[in-house]
Steps between C-alpha positions, in 0.01 A plus 500: 500500500781375271740772419668586181821352646326168574365494145838577362682239708259226408540567134873493540474166686296362217772617258769335707309183483488514130134564481346644176260780623213687340226730631146569376276803506150600396596870526275564795583828661548315830764273350736783410701495831601143413603612147688790637697281741566253235646775290737593795598140546553385144318652198624218281245263674227437230155608595229318309140623452197343323333713245161320484379723216261656761726737685397865536680738263596690818675192628715469193590869516591448875721208390688736269529760774650248741742368236635842438514576872646179631681362207377144569478230239124455457423182288157460348316164500200434274241235514566180297135469400370775271182690590329351188534158677351635808148549365190298562234408244339837541823692441542608858858518635590256780527761787113536479416132531802320665721755690707229668596346173553850353740579783685173449551551119579867512702535813611166667595297191741766362680515837534128531773475243701784683491304824638202316812710402574658843582396860360799692186711434491833672125593555366808660197361670392629844320312775255773559363471152293183528447185696700299246798738539469508878573123507815536297856482633788728403654205311298208374520239223360585156431292189781349304733494796519884521495678834265787566661783694265772648714786634198727550270244672494676836456848361161679517350777297622767736855384466469490123366860499784622723770346275344644192494848659852470640644418157273724296366215289208546253170343558300295249290758301180328581532529868396869481176379347414271800649171396649294789626204302547511128505181286314415182240736369207255495519431872637816658278760656549813707478460872136510626356445834528141620786409271861492601820493300463149371120470457491823305749331273262212433176695489190269491697172529565264783875520479775721620799347316596456126677181570859595502494478873283197534564277191877527491561318820740192490208260505263689267614466134205546260506366150374691196 
């Protein structure tokens, strides 16, 4: 398991190489160890998040709690395409009839322009979360010549829980209600039998990723 010191030293090495660094978060309770370590390393590193317009109110309150607790610079991204332009002829929003396109417009596209401005993207994915993430490397190319750095890749849920307990960090408010992974409201469900952390996030759909970890590889630039 990569330690805080290894994380710190890698960030310092990026700095010495003149790299421009940012991090991202979706305010999952399991991502708080990465944010806490980032605060200890350099709280000035910007942390971007995408407000799709579908986030739970509890997630936004959790963001405010973490901002006060950690003092990090959270920067909001919003979709470039308005919800009024994401309707079909019957007036239904895109998430109900084209979830992949919805994910691209509301999550991936806003992040693309950030990657174009930076050299290193600190991302808190873990290999135990999905087959897609298991195939990732600690460092790998991303779109626009950016490098993805995954300091938490080899962590597991038990390690995350232990870190949170050791440092007395607050959980996401919805975890107490049975949510394992918390994303946009239309797709997120409480954990039920037969659904794991990622499949409960995309309830009823044949997908486990929003696209940030699949469509922003060096060879997968989508066009609007």
